[in-house]
C-alpha positions in Angstrom: -10.1 -25.1 -20.7 -12.2 -28.2 -19.5 -12.1 -29.2 -15.9 -13.2 -32.1 -13.8 -16.6 -30.7 -13.3 -17.2 -30.7 -17.0 -16.0 -34.2 -17.4 -18.6 -35.2 -14.6 -21.5 -33.4 -16.4 -20.6 -34.6 -19.7 -20.7 -38.3 -18.4 -23.5 -37.7 -16.2 -21.7 -38.6 -13.0 -20.8 -36.8 -9.9 -17.3 -35.2 -9.5 -16.3 -37.6 -6.9 -16.9 -40.4 -9.3 -15.3 -39.0 -12.2 -12.2 -38.1 -10.1 -12.0 -41.6 -8.3 -12.3 -43.2 -11.9 -9.6 -41.1 -13.4 -7.4 -41.6 -10.5 -7.7 -45.4 -10.6 -8.7 -45.7 -7.1 -8.5 -49.4 -6.2 -11.0 -49.0 -3.3 -13.8 -47.5 -5.8 -16.3 -49.8 -7.2 -18.3 -48.9 -10.2 -19.5 -50.3 -13.5 -17.4 -50.6 -16.8 -20.2 -48.6 -18.5 -19.7 -45.6 -16.2 -16.0 -45.8 -16.5 -16.3 -45.7 -20.4 -18.6 -42.6 -20.1 -16.1 -41.0 -18.2 -13.1 -41.8 -20.4 -15.2 -40.7 -23.7 -16.1 -37.3 -21.8 -12.3 -36.9 -21.1 -11.6 -37.6 -24.7 -14.3 -35.2 -26.1 -13.5 -32.4 -24.0 -9.8 -32.9 -24.3 -9.3 -32.6 -20.5 -6.0 -33.2 -18.9 -6.3 -34.9 -15.6 -3.3 -34.5 -13.1 -3.9 -36.8 -10.1 -2.7 -35.2 -6.9 0.1 -37.4 -5.5 -0.3 -38.9 -2.1 1.7 -37.6 0.7 3.3 -34.7 -1.2 4.2 -31.8 1.2 2.4 -28.5 0.7 4.6 -25.7 -0.8 4.4 -22.2 0.8 5.4 -19.6 -1.8 5.9 -15.8 -1.0 5.2 -13.6 -3.8 5.8 -9.9 -3.9 3.1 -8.0 -6.2 3.5 -4.7 -7.7 1.4 -2.0 -5.8 -0.8 -0.5 -8.4 -4.3 1.1 -8.3 -5.9 -2.2 -8.2 -3.6 -3.4 -5.4 -3.8 -7.2 -5.4 -6.3 -7.4 -8.2 -4.4 -5.8 -11.0 -5.6 -7.9 -14.1 -2.1 -8.2 -15.6 -0.3 -9.3 -12.6 -3.3 -11.5 -11.5 -3.0 -13.3 -14.7 0.7 -14.3 -14.1 0.0 -15.0 -10.6 -2.9 -17.4 -11.5 -1.1 -19.1 -14.3 1.9 -19.9 -11.8 -0.5 -21.0 -9.0 -2.2 -23.4 -11.5 1.3 -24.9 -12.7 2.6 -25.3 -9.1 -0.7 -27.0 -7.8 -0.4 -29.5 -10.7 2.6 -30.8 -8.9 2.2 -29.9 -5.4 -0.3 -28.4 -3.2 0.5 -24.6 -2.9 -0.2 -21.8 -0.7 0.7 -18.2 -1.6 1.8 -15.2 1.1 1.2 -12.2 -0.8 3.3 -8.9 0.0 4.1 -5.6 -2.1 6.9 -3.0 -1.9 5.2 -0.6 0.5 4.3 -3.5 3.1 8.1 -4.6 3.0 9.3 -0.9 3.5 8.1 -1.3 7.1 10.8 -3.0 9.0 8.6 -5.1 11.4 6.6 -6.4 8.2 9.9 -7.2 6.4 11.3 -9.1 9.5 8.0 -11.0 9.8 8.2 -12.0 6.2 11.7 -13.1 6.3 11.1 -15.2 9.3 8.3 -17.0 7.7 9.3 -20.6 6.4 8.9 -20.3 2.5 9.9 -22.9 0.1 10.4 -20.3 -2.7 9.8 -16.7 -3.7 8.2 -15.1 -6.8 9.1 -11.6 -7.1 6.8 -9.6 -9.6 8.0 -6.1 -8.5 11.1 -4.3 -9.7 12.5 -3.8 -6.1 15.6 -2.1 -4.9 18.9 -3.9 -4.9 19.2 -3.6 -1.1 15.8 -5.1 -0.4 16.6 -8.0 -2.9 19.8 -8.7 -1.1 17.9 -8.7 2.3 15.4 -11.3 0.8 18.1 -13.5 -0.9 19.5 -14.3 2.5 16.6 -16.3 4.0 15.1 -17.2 0.7 17.5 -19.1 -1.7 15.0 -20.0 -4.3 13.9 -17.0 -5.9 12.4 -16.5 -9.4 11.8 -12.9 -10.7 9.4 -11.4 -13.5 11.1 -9.1 -15.8 14.1 -8.4 -13.7 16.8 -9.6 -16.0 20.1 -9.9 -14.4 22.8 -12.4 -13.7 22.2 -13.0 -10.1 18.6 -14.5 -10.2 16.4 -16.6 -12.3 13.9 -14.5 -14.1 11.0 -15.1 -16.9 9.5 -11.9 -18.6 9.6 -9.9 -21.8 11.9 -7.5 -23.6 10.3 -4.2 -22.3 12.8 -2.1 -24.7 11.6 -4.0 -27.8 8.0 -4.0 -26.7 8.0 -0.3 -26.2 9.8 0.3 -29.5 6.9 -1.7 -31.2 4.6 1.1 -29.8 6.8 3.9 -30.9 7.5 2.6 -34.4 3.8 1.9 -34.9 2.9 5.5 -33.9 5.8 7.2 -35.8 5.2 5.2 -39.0 1.5 6.2 -39.2 2.4 10.1 -38.8 1.9 10.8 -35.2 4.8 13.2 -34.0 3.5 14.8 -30.8 3.4 11.5 -28.6 2.3 12.0 -24.8 3.1 9.3 -22.3 1.1 8.7 -19.0 2.3 6.0 -16.7 4.5 5.2 -13.7 7.6 3.3 -12.4 8.6 0.9 -10.0 9.0 2.2 -6.1 12.4 3.8 -5.6 13.2 3.5 -9.2 13.5 6.7 -11.6 10.5 7.0 -13.9 12.8 8.8 -16.6 15.3 6.2 -16.4 13.0 3.2 -17.1 13.5 1.2 -20.3 10.3 2.4 -21.6 11.4 6.3 -21.4 14.8 5.0 -22.9 12.9 3.5 -25.9 10.7 6.5 -26.2 13.6 8.9 -26.4 15.6 6.7 -28.7 12.6 6.4 -31.1 12.2 10.2 -31.1 15.9 10.4 -31.9 15.8 8.0 -34.9 12.9 10.1 -36.2 14.8 13.4 -35.5 11.9 14.6 -33.3 12.6 16.8 -30.3 11.6 15.5 -26.8 9.1 17.4 -25.0 9.1 16.9 -21.2 5.7 18.7 -21.0 3.7 16.0 -22.3 5.4 13.2 -20.3 3.3 12.7 -17.1 4.2 10.2 -14.2 0.7 9.4 -12.6 2.4 6.7 -10.4 -0.3 4.3 -11.8 -3.3 6.2 -9.9 -6.2 6.3 -11.8 -7.4 9.5 -10.5 -4.1 11.5 -11.3 -4.2 9.7 -14.7 -7.6 11.2 -15.4 -6.4 14.6 -14.5 -3.2 14.3 -16.5 -5.2 13.4 -19.5 -7.6 16.3 -19.1 -4.8 19.0 -19.0 -3.2 17.2 -22.0 -6.5 17.3 -23.9 -7.3 20.9 -23.0 -3.6 22.1 -23.5 -2.7 24.4 -26.4 0.0 21.9 -26.7 -2.4 19.1 -27.2 -0.7 16.0 -28.4 -1.5 13.8 -31.4 -1.5 10.7 -29.5 -1.5 9.5 -25.7 0.6 6.4 -25.0 -0.7 4.9 -21.8 1.5 2.7 -19.7 -1.1 0.0 -19.2 -4.6 -0.7 -20.7 -6.2 0.0 -17.5 -4.8 3.7 -17.7 -5.7 3.8 -21.5 -9.4 3.0 -20.4 -9.4 5.8 -18.1 -8.2 8.3 -21.0 -10.7 6.9 -23.2 -13.2 8.0 -20.8 -11.9 11.5 -20.5 -12.0 12.0 -24.2 -15.7 10.8 -24.2 -16.4 13.4 -21.4 -14.7 16.2 -23.2 -17.0 15.4 -26.1 -14.0 14.5 -28.3 -13.5 11.3 -30.5 -10.8 8.7 -30.7 -8.8 8.3 -32.9 -10.2 11.5 -34.8 -9.2 14.4 -32.4 -6.4 12.1 -30.5 -5.2 8.6 -30.6 -4.6 6.4 -27.5 -2.4 3.2 -27.1 -2.3 1.0 -24.3 -0.1 -1.9 -23.0 -0.8 -5.6 -21.8 -3.8 -6.5 -24.0 -6.2 -7.0 -21.3 -9.2 -9.2 -22.1 -11.5 -5.9 -22.0 -9.2 -3.9 -24.3 -11.1 -5.3 -27.5 -14.3 -4.2 -26.0 -13.5 -0.6 -25.2 -14.9 2.1 -27.6 -12.9 2.3 -29.8 -11.3 -1.3 -29.4 -7.9 -0.4 -28.0 -4.6 -0.8 -29.7 -2.1 -2.3 -27.4 1.0 -4.8 -27.0 0.1 -8.4 -26.2 2.2 -9.8 -23.2 2.0 -13.6 -22.9 1.2 -13.5 -19.0 0.0 -16.9 -18.8 3.2 -18.3 -20.3 5.3 -16.1 -18.1 3.3 -17.5 -14.9 3.7 -21.0 -16.2 7.5 -20.8 -16.8 8.2 -18.9 -13.5 6.7 -21.8 -11.7 8.4 -24.5 -13.6 11.6 -22.8 -12.7 10.6 -22.3 -9.1 10.0 -25.9 -8.9 13.4 -26.8 -10.4 15.1 -24.6 -7.7 13.0 -26.2 -4.9 13.2 -29.7 -5.8 16.2 -30.3 -7.7 18.5 -27.6 -5.9 19.4 -26.4 -9.4 22.1 -23.6 -9.2 22.1 -22.5 -12.7 20.9 -18.9 -13.2 18.4 -18.8 -16.4 16.9 -15.6 -17.8 13.8 -16.1 -20.2 12.4 -13.2 -22.3 9.2 -14.1 -24.2 8.3 -12.3 -27.4 5.4 -9.6 -27.3 3.2 -8.5 -30.3 1.7 -5.3 -31.2 -2.3 -5.5 -31.4 -3.5 -2.8 -33.9 -7.1 -1.8 -33.2 -9.1 1.4 -33.9 -8.0 3.8 -31.1 -5.0 4.6 -33.4 -5.0 5.4 -37.1 -2.9 3.0 -39.2 -2.2 1.9 -42.6 -2.6 -1.7 -41.4 -6.1 -3.6 -41.0 -7.3 -3.4 -37.5 -7.0 -6.6 -35.5 -3.7 -7.3 -36.8 -1.1 -8.7 -34.6 2.7 -7.8 -35.2 5.6 -9.5 -33.4 
């Protein structure tokens, strides 16, 4: 995506000059030729200019991020957050205050956060009902990510359907002993998650017995993930494939397979979840599910602006489609690189 810096370079002018021309700054004087160069550069680069409105108050948005092994740098959630931030800043300058569930589990931190004057709250973690009720009192403008319920606005994807896509792909391609390594949200049952519900239901449909010994809760910890992967790979009950709860975990598992002198997918298959940019570059390229993180972030920001500026009382739940990306880390009757909705 082009930016103002690209336009200025293409037109051979400074960033300030390009910005003032596109803003129709009445106090800025330049030649008609220079204006034309900038406009031609905009057209060539398909640049969308969004002039900042004068005297628009800054928004302060709270964001509760999931606590993962990368803490505030998990690429999946960062993609959603950056997309939301970009959308908000196109309308009003925005400042984010980041917290996670563990932060707010301390009463003093929670109280300080609730006393912070926020225009809105973006909740990306599946938090407990008690905490949600506590936060909704001082912050009426709330949009959640992947928490579909009747009380709050939400933007996300159908977790059950996405995980069914994975299970059906594996089962339809001959995998029967499917291990799972992943985690759950704080305070919520790992075994009652929609992912595990889909996992068990898919096995039931294919008349395959559930084996709890190949299900591992690594709490999203990379070190624990590596240990569980090694245990599974060296076990007499070695699975046919390991379903990882995220592409980050799947990359760790691929590393363990390599360290043990095994090959993927010949000795064991691996499938991830999220379709991170790096997933196509792993060895072998990772089969995964693509989640439209940028669209989720953008729609969540738009809904948050509606709540803030229009006092919209309607509760809207948006669920975006996901797609299975078949690559070389699992055996398949489909050509690799195929995307299935």
